[in-house]
N, C-alpha and C positions, 0 to 999 in steps of 0.2 A: 714672311721673308721679302726683302726688297729686291727689285729687279735692276740693280745697277752694278757696275764694276768700274774699277779704276785701274788704268794701265799706264805705267811710267817706265822711263828708261833709267837704269841704274848704271852710271858710268864706272868703268874700271880704273884702277890706279895700281902702281907698283910701289911698294914701300922700299926705298933704298937704304934708309937708316931709321932706327927707332932707339932713342935713349931715354931711359926712365931714371929720374933723379931719386936719391935715397930719402931726402928730407920731404916732409909733407907740409902742405899749407894749412891754414886755419880750419879748413873744411875737411881735412884728412886726405886730400888728394895729392898724388905725386905730380911734380912738374914733368912734362914730357917734351922732348925734342924730336922732330920728325922731318924727314926729307922724302918726298914722294914725287913720282912722275906720272902724269896722265898718259894713258895709252888709248888708241883708237878702237876700243872694245867696249861693249856694254851688254848688260842683260836686260831683257824686257820682263817686268814684274806686273802681274795682274792680280788684283785683290778683289774678291767677290764674297759677299756675305754668305755664310753657311746657314744651316738650319739652327735650331736652338742649341746653345752651348751651356753646359751645366758646370763647367770647371770654375776655377778661381784665378783669373789672369787680370792684373791691374790694367794692362793695355786695353782690355775690352771696355773698361769704364771710360777710358779716354776716347776710344773710337766711337762709342755710343754717344758721347757728348758732342763729338765733332760732326757726325753724320746723321743725327736725328734732330 
């Protein structure tokens, strides 16, 4: 196990409007319109490696490549 951790601030926002269009683009995604406002709030997130994980999460492959 490594002995590091990463702590970041996750700023908050308020969604004032969210519009999802019915038609899809070539990739299959809907177009989205959004109006949001930043607020003076945030969470502090700390990520620390755990012991051995035996599940199947694709994000683990990405993190392993990034941090090893």
